[in-house]
C-alpha positions, 0 to 999 in steps of 0.5 A: 063606716063600721062593718058588722059580721053576722054568722048564721049556721043553717047546717045540721051539726052532729053533737060531737062536732060542737066543740070543734065548731066552738073552737073555730068560732073563737077565731072570728075576730069581727063577729058581732052576732051569733045565733045557735039553735038546736044544739046539745051541750052533752058533749061539750068539754068544761070550757063552755061557750066560745069566747069571741071578743067582738061578739055583742049579741048571742042567741041560743035557741033550744040548746039541750043540756045547757047548764046555767053555770055555763052561761054565767061563766060566759057572762062573767069572763072578762074577755066577753063584751056581750050586751045581749044574750037570749036563751030560748027554749020552746 
């Protein structure tokens, strides 16, 4: 039997906390689905989106200042095994 870990964060996160959140998410070894909404990438350092080796589905909703190259770097990283990335801006 396969255990699927799903993490949904419903708390408001101040922009300066996003890098700390991303660093912490990298330590989740069984995380397969991650949905992040209403974030800003303005304070994000150059290392971009968190690399979570077990992650299969990433949903980004209303992420302000998300650069296309950030998403491309995430997709092309050999440690990433994501099958589906959803980027929603409505």
